[in-house]
C-alpha positions in Angstrom: 45.4 119.8 65.9 43.3 121.4 68.6 45.1 123.4 71.3 45.2 121.2 74.4 43.8 123.9 76.6 40.7 124.7 74.5 37.9 122.7 72.9 37.1 125.5 70.5 40.4 126.7 69.2 41.6 124.3 66.5 45.2 124.2 65.1 44.4 121.9 62.2 42.3 124.7 60.7 44.3 127.6 59.2 42.9 130.6 61.1 43.2 132.8 58.1 45.2 130.3 56.1 45.3 130.6 52.4 42.8 133.4 52.8 42.4 135.2 49.6 44.7 132.7 47.8 41.6 130.6 47.7 39.0 133.3 48.0 38.3 135.1 44.8 40.1 133.3 41.9 38.5 130.8 39.6 40.6 129.2 36.8 38.7 127.9 33.8 40.1 126.3 30.6 38.6 127.1 27.3 36.6 124.2 26.2 36.2 122.7 29.7 32.4 122.5 30.3 32.7 122.3 34.1 34.2 125.7 34.4 32.5 128.9 33.0 34.6 130.9 30.7 35.1 134.7 31.1 36.5 137.0 28.5 40.3 136.9 28.6 42.1 140.1 29.6 45.7 141.3 29.8 45.0 142.8 33.1 45.9 140.5 36.1 43.3 138.9 38.2 43.7 140.4 41.7 42.6 138.2 44.6 40.1 139.9 47.0 42.4 140.4 49.9 45.1 141.9 47.7 42.5 144.3 46.3 41.3 145.2 49.8 44.9 146.0 50.9 45.4 148.3 48.0 42.1 150.1 48.6 43.0 150.4 52.3 46.5 151.8 51.6 48.2 148.8 53.2 51.0 146.6 51.9 50.5 142.9 51.7 52.4 139.6 51.1 51.6 138.3 47.7 52.5 135.8 45.1 52.9 137.5 41.7 52.0 134.9 39.0 53.8 135.3 35.7 51.9 135.3 32.5 55.0 134.4 30.6 58.7 134.3 31.4 59.3 134.1 35.2 62.8 135.6 34.8 61.3 138.7 33.1 58.8 139.1 36.0 61.5 138.7 38.6 63.6 141.4 36.9 60.6 143.7 36.8 60.1 143.3 40.5 63.8 144.0 41.3 63.8 147.1 39.1 60.8 148.3 41.2 63.1 148.1 44.2 61.9 144.8 45.6 64.9 142.8 46.7 63.4 140.3 49.1 61.8 137.9 46.6 61.3 134.2 46.7 60.4 132.0 43.7 57.4 129.8 43.9 57.8 127.4 40.9 54.6 125.4 41.5 52.6 128.7 41.2 54.9 130.0 38.4 55.3 133.1 40.5 57.4 135.1 42.9 56.5 135.7 46.6 57.1 139.3 47.6 55.6 142.1 49.7 53.7 144.7 47.7 52.8 148.3 48.6 49.4 149.7 47.3 51.3 151.5 44.5 53.1 148.4 43.4 49.8 146.4 43.5 48.3 149.0 41.2 51.4 148.9 39.0 51.7 145.1 38.6 48.0 144.4 38.0 48.4 146.1 34.7 51.7 144.6 33.8 51.3 142.5 30.7 53.5 139.8 32.2 51.4 139.3 35.3 48.5 136.9 35.3 47.4 137.0 38.9 48.2 138.6 42.3 47.6 136.0 45.0 47.4 136.7 48.7 50.4 134.9 50.3 48.2 134.2 53.3 49.5 133.1 56.7 48.5 129.6 57.6 48.1 127.6 60.8 48.8 124.0 61.5 45.8 121.9 62.4 46.3 120.0 64.9 63.4 95.3 65.6 60.1 93.4 66.2 57.8 95.5 68.3 56.0 94.1 71.3 52.5 95.5 71.6 51.9 94.1 75.1 53.2 97.3 76.8 51.1 99.7 74.6 49.3 102.3 76.7 47.4 103.8 73.7 44.7 102.2 71.6 45.1 103.9 68.2 47.6 101.4 66.7 45.2 98.6 67.5 42.2 100.5 66.2 43.6 100.6 62.7 44.9 97.0 63.1 48.6 97.8 62.9 49.7 95.4 65.6 49.6 92.1 63.7 51.5 93.8 60.8 54.4 94.5 63.1 54.8 90.7 63.5 53.5 89.6 60.2 54.1 85.8 59.7 55.5 86.4 56.2 57.8 89.1 57.6 57.3 92.1 59.9 56.1 95.3 58.3 57.1 98.5 60.2 57.5 101.0 57.4 61.2 100.3 57.1 62.8 102.3 54.3 59.6 104.2 53.4 60.0 108.0 53.4 57.2 110.1 54.8 57.4 113.9 54.3 55.9 115.8 57.2 55.1 119.3 56.0 54.7 121.0 59.3 56.6 123.0 62.0 59.8 120.8 61.7 60.8 117.7 63.6 62.9 117.9 66.8 65.4 115.4 67.9 63.7 112.7 70.0 64.7 109.2 71.2 61.6 107.7 69.6 62.7 109.0 66.2 66.4 108.2 66.5 68.3 108.7 63.3 65.3 108.2 61.1 64.8 111.9 60.3 66.9 111.6 57.2 66.4 115.0 55.7 65.4 118.4 57.0 64.5 121.6 55.0 63.2 124.9 56.0 60.8 126.8 53.6 59.8 129.6 55.9 61.6 132.9 54.9 61.2 134.3 58.4 63.2 131.7 60.2 66.7 130.3 59.7 66.4 126.9 61.5 65.0 123.5 60.6 64.2 122.8 64.3 60.7 122.5 65.6 60.1 125.5 67.8 56.4 125.0 67.9 56.0 121.3 68.7 53.3 120.3 66.2 55.5 118.6 63.6 57.3 116.5 66.2 53.9 115.4 67.6 52.8 114.4 64.1 56.0 112.5 63.5 55.7 110.4 66.6 52.2 109.2 65.6 53.5 108.2 62.2 56.8 106.7 63.2 57.7 106.8 66.9 59.3 103.5 68.1 58.6 103.9 71.8 62.2 104.0 72.9 61.6 106.7 75.6 58.6 105.0 77.0 59.8 101.3 76.9 57.2 100.6 74.3 54.2 102.3 75.8 53.7 104.9 73.0 54.5 103.5 69.5 53.5 105.1 66.2 51.9 103.2 63.3 55.0 102.7 61.1 57.7 102.6 63.8 60.7 102.1 61.5 59.7 104.5 58.7 62.0 107.3 57.7 60.9 110.9 58.1 61.6 113.9 56.0 61.1 117.2 57.9 59.8 120.0 55.7 59.4 123.0 57.9 56.9 125.7 56.8 56.0 127.1 60.3 57.4 130.2 61.9 57.5 128.8 65.4 54.2 130.2 66.4 51.8 128.2 64.2 51.9 130.5 61.2 53.3 129.9 57.7 53.0 131.6 54.3 51.2 129.8 51.5 54.2 130.0 49.3 56.3 128.0 51.8 53.8 125.1 51.7 53.6 125.0 47.9 57.4 125.0 47.7 57.7 122.2 50.3 55.2 120.1 48.3 57.3 120.6 45.1 60.5 119.8 47.0 59.0 116.5 48.1 58.1 115.6 44.5 61.5 116.6 43.1 63.3 114.6 45.8 61.0 111.6 46.1 63.5 109.1 44.6 66.4 110.4 46.7 64.7 109.7 50.0 62.1 107.2 48.7 59.3 109.6 49.7 56.0 107.8 49.2 53.7 109.6 51.6 53.1 113.3 52.4 51.3 114.3 55.7 49.6 117.7 55.7 47.9 118.4 59.1 46.8 121.8 57.9 43.8 123.4 56.1 42.6 126.5 54.4 40.0 128.8 56.0 38.5 130.2 52.8 36.2 128.1 50.7 37.0 127.4 47.0 36.4 124.7 44.5 39.2 122.1 44.2 39.2 122.8 40.5 40.6 126.3 40.9 42.5 126.2 44.2 46.3 126.5 43.8 47.0 124.4 46.9 44.8 121.7 45.5 46.8 121.9 42.3 49.9 121.3 44.4 48.7 118.3 46.3 47.2 116.7 43.1 50.5 117.2 41.4 52.2 115.2 44.2 49.5 112.6 44.1 49.7 112.1 40.3 53.5 111.9 40.6 53.1 108.9 42.9 53.0 110.3 46.4 50.2 109.4 48.7 48.9 112.6 50.2 47.1 112.4 53.6 45.4 115.5 54.9 43.5 116.5 58.1 39.8 117.1 57.6 39.8 120.1 59.9 38.2 120.9 63.2 35.0 122.8 62.3 32.4 120.1 62.8 29.5 119.3 60.4 28.9 120.9 57.0 32.5 122.2 56.8 34.1 120.0 54.0 34.7 123.1 51.8 38.4 123.9 52.4 41.6 122.9 50.6 43.3 120.6 50.6 40.8 118.4 52.5 38.1 119.1 49.8 40.3 117.5 47.0 38.8 114.3 45.7 42.2 112.7 44.9 43.8 113.0 48.4 43.0 110.9 51.5 41.1 113.2 53.9 41.0 112.0 57.6 38.5 113.0 60.3 38.8 112.2 64.0 37.1 109.9 66.4 37.1 109.5 70.2 38.3 105.9 70.7 37.4 106.1 74.4 40.8 104.6 75.1 39.8 101.1 74.0 40.8 99.0 71.0 37.2 98.0 70.3 35.3 100.2 67.9 31.9 99.5 69.4 32.2 102.4 71.8 33.8 104.9 69.4 32.2 108.2 68.6 32.9 110.9 66.0 34.9 113.7 67.7 32.6 116.7 68.0 35.1 119.0 66.3 35.8 116.7 63.3 34.9 118.4 60.0 32.6 116.5 57.5 30.1 117.1 54.8 29.8 117.6 51.0 32.2 119.7 49.2 31.2 122.5 46.8 32.0 120.0 44.0 29.8 117.3 45.4 32.3 115.0 47.0 31.6 113.6 50.5 34.5 114.0 52.9 36.3 112.8 54.9 37.4 109.5 53.3 38.3 107.9 56.6 38.5 108.6 60.3 41.2 107.7 62.9 41.5 108.2 66.6 42.1 111.9 67.3 41.3 112.6 71.0 43.8 112.4 73.9 46.5 111.0 71.6 49.9 110.7 73.4 52.8 111.4 71.2 56.3 112.8 71.0 57.1 116.1 72.6 59.6 118.7 71.2 61.6 119.8 74.3 61.4 123.6 75.0 58.9 124.0 72.2 55.8 126.3 72.3 53.7 123.2 73.2 56.0 122.2 76.0 56.2 125.7 77.5 52.5 126.7 77.0 50.8 123.4 78.0 52.8 121.8 80.7 49.7 120.2 82.3 49.2 118.2 79.1 52.7 116.7 79.2 53.0 113.0 79.9 56.3 112.7 81.7 59.1 114.7 80.0 59.0 113.1 76.6 55.4 113.1 75.5 52.3 115.2 75.3 48.5 114.5 75.0 46.8 116.2 72.1 43.5 116.2 70.2 42.4 117.2 66.7 42.2 115.9 63.1 45.9 116.9 63.0 46.7 113.9 65.1 44.2 111.6 63.2 45.8 112.2 59.8 49.2 110.9 60.7 47.6 107.6 61.9 46.5 107.0 58.3 49.9 108.2 56.9 51.4 105.4 59.0 48.9 102.9 57.6 49.8 104.1 54.1 53.5 103.5 54.8 52.9 100.0 56.0 50.9 99.2 52.8 53.5 100.7 50.5 56.2 98.6 52.2 54.2 95.5 51.4 53.3 96.7 47.9 56.2 98.9 46.7 54.8 99.5 43.2 51.3 100.6 44.3 50.0 103.9 42.9 48.2 106.4 45.2 44.8 105.8 43.6 45.2 102.1 44.0 46.3 102.3 47.6 43.3 104.5 48.4 41.0 102.0 46.6 42.3 99.1 48.7 41.9 101.1 51.9 38.3 101.9 51.0 37.5 98.3 50.0 38.9 96.9 53.3 38.0 99.7 55.8 36.1 98.9 59.0 32.8 101.0 58.7 31.5 102.7 61.8 28.0 103.7 60.6 28.5 107.1 62.1 27.7 110.3 60.2 30.9 112.0 59.2 33.1 108.9 59.5 33.5 108.2 55.7 34.4 104.6 55.0 35.4 104.2 58.7 38.7 103.1 60.1 41.4 101.9 57.6 42.4 98.4 58.5 46.1 97.8 57.9 46.1 94.1 58.3 43.0 93.5 56.1 44.3 95.9 53.4 47.7 94.2 53.3 46.1 90.7 53.1 43.6 91.8 50.5 43.9 89.7 47.3 40.8 91.1 45.4 41.0 93.3 42.3 42.9 96.5 43.1 40.7 99.3 42.0 41.7 102.9 41.2 40.1 105.5 43.4 41.1 108.1 40.8 38.8 106.6 38.1 36.6 109.3 36.6 38.1 112.2 38.6 38.8 115.5 36.8 42.1 117.1 37.8 42.5 120.7 39.0 42.5 123.2 36.1 46.1 124.3 36.8 47.1 120.6 36.2 45.2 120.7 32.9 47.2 123.8 31.8 50.4 122.1 32.9 49.5 119.0 30.9 48.7 121.1 27.8 52.0 122.9 28.1 54.0 119.8 28.7 52.6 118.2 25.5 52.6 121.4 23.4 48.9 121.4 23.1 46.7 124.4 22.3 43.4 122.6 22.8 42.6 120.4 25.8 41.9 116.9 24.4 39.2 114.6 25.6 41.1 112.1 27.7 40.6 109.6 30.5 42.5 111.4 33.2 42.9 108.4 35.4 44.9 106.6 32.6 47.1 109.6 31.8 50.8 109.3 32.7 52.1 112.3 34.5 55.7 111.1 34.7 56.9 113.5 31.9 54.9 116.4 33.3 57.2 118.7 35.3 56.8 122.3 36.5 60.5 122.9 35.7 60.5 121.4 32.2 57.5 123.3 31.0 58.2 126.5 29.2 55.6 128.6 30.8 56.2 131.6 28.6 54.8 129.5 25.7 51.5 128.9 27.5 48.7 131.0 26.2 47.2 132.5 29.2 44.3 133.6 27.0 43.3 130.0 27.0 42.4 130.4 30.7 39.9 132.7 32.2 39.5 134.2 35.7 36.1 134.3 37.3 34.8 135.2 40.8 
């Protein structure tokens, strides 16, 4: 999401987000042709920013990745005097602040595989009567006829959508549908949205227009929301918090019927999706049955190089200017919307959605409310721009489709949305606008957008460990069942880290 007061200061781009987490490390499996092998070593791979901190005599927040038993590593950290530690299971590591001396010590520890920079991140930016709508975006993605579908209205009812963001504040438009709230940021003690970003995202997904008498309605206005706070109240969050939030959503997906994750955030350092830990996390959620929708970023052309928007599995969303009209004929790509070809040869974004001057729910007394009063619309809403507010439009569309087809897999859903999208013929617009009504009415063959895709290398290591394999088999990854693959069930100390290699 872009700051309302500036056209050049995006919030959907992590301004130093995931920095060296994604900067220097490359994971390669022995026998995987796509990734060059480097001679294995017992010395830990140290990400560039961690190494810089050590050389500059500065302490740094890091994730210490265990080569073997995580309990042994945590005990070693505590014996070194480090009491403020936080496990990051999806990284098989521990988040902690390291002094230069401790960096030097643990990089030669035989039980340490990698020292990752735990970089700060920034967030990007009943039947329903559409006659009162004052915004065009629900009509642009063809959600209106779905709300009054002849075979039964579809409003996202019962579908859980995890918003990994700054939290979700209480708001009349969201009512009692925020059914779970968790905080993953170690620097705050509250689940509330002190920043305002998460509440804005939530309203676009699932606001029901109560406070505006139906003027401002989200795409899936009866969906349930799961608030997973990673933000510190000022737009920043540690990488480890985001990874833990994604894992929590996977573990609790059946409890809250979580079917969609919205991530309006992005890394600022380029790295192949094959070796990025954050791409591993979103792919794990995707392969476990959760549709993952992410913001493309606000960096304009030739900028599709940042996780998780560069991952070929997930649904990446760019932003358009709908000119305030429901017709697509006058729509333009927003000048800030990121697009291009990733370092792995994939064209992104997959879709676009309206992302300029979007009116959505306001968190009272939040950073947004106090800093940008001129952008408030009355006392309950705020007008924002960015790919951060485009992504939740598509998350809402995904929720409507899942309600109509409860057994659909993420790859199938993405395939249907691609097959039924409304193309714009504009550079950087991907397949165009997802068309909710057309997708739900589609009776053609349901393709699988995952077909032929190669998963992240961490996922391959996880798959090998879960199946007690020492050599990676030749498999069709889009037909593999990941149901039995769990971060918690794998005995990571039995994984041969010599089977993976670190490159620059």
